[in-house]
C-alpha positions as CSV (number, residue, x, y, z in Angstrom):
1,M,134.9,75.1,76.9
2,C,133.6,78.8,75.4
3,N,130.1,77.6,75.3
4,G,130.1,76.1,79.1
5,L,131.3,79.5,80.2
6,H,128.7,81.3,78.2
7,R,125.9,78.8,79.6
8,L,127.3,79.3,83.5
9,A,127.2,83.4,82.9
10,S,123.7,83.1,81.6
11,Q,122.6,81.2,84.4
12,R,124.2,83.6,87.0
13,W,122.7,86.4,85.1
14,A,119.3,84.9,85.4
15,D,119.8,84.1,89.1
16,C,121.1,87.8,89.5
17,I,118.0,89.3,87.8
18,Q,115.8,86.8,89.7
19,L,117.1,87.8,93.1
20,Y,117.1,91.4,92.2
21,S,113.3,91.2,91.1
22,Q,112.5,89.7,94.6
23,F,114.3,92.6,96.3
24,V,112.5,95.4,94.3
25,S,109.3,93.5,95.1
26,L,110.2,93.5,98.8
27,N,111.1,97.2,98.8
28,F,107.9,98.0,97.3
29,R,105.8,95.9,99.8
30,I,107.5,97.3,102.7
31,F,107.1,101.0,101.2
32,H,103.4,100.2,100.3
33,R,102.7,98.8,103.9
34,L,104.7,101.5,105.4
35,S,102.2,104.0,103.8
36,S,99.4,102.1,104.5
37,F,100.2,101.7,108.4
38,A,101.0,105.6,108.6
39,A,97.5,106.1,107.3
40,N,96.0,103.7,109.7
41,G,97.9,104.8,112.9
42,V,100.2,101.8,113.3
43,N,102.9,102.4,115.4
44,L,106.5,102.4,114.3
45,Q,107.5,99.3,116.5
46,E,104.9,97.3,114.8
47,T,106.0,98.5,111.4
48,C,109.7,97.9,112.0
49,L,108.8,94.3,113.2
50,I,106.8,93.6,110.2
51,S,109.5,94.9,107.9
52,Q,112.0,92.4,109.6
53,L,109.8,89.5,109.2
54,M,109.4,90.1,105.6
55,A,113.5,90.8,105.2
56,V,113.6,87.3,106.8
57,R,111.3,85.6,104.6
58,F,113.1,87.4,101.5
59,N,116.5,86.0,102.7
60,R,115.1,82.6,103.0
61,Q,113.7,82.6,99.5
62,A,117.0,83.9,98.3
63,L,119.1,81.2,99.9
64,E,116.6,78.5,98.7
65,G,116.4,79.5,95.2
């Protein structure tokens, strides 16, 4: 029983770390793109749209595992 709980907790921890790393990666990509868009003169509306599309992709990846 205890061994099974330990395995389950370990798997959940691994899933949590994977999800967190994807989130950090997404934030980095958004921030990096926002910086490059500002330097290239891309307007705010385009930037927001691209950020939303990236967030949708992230959510899909999180749900699919």
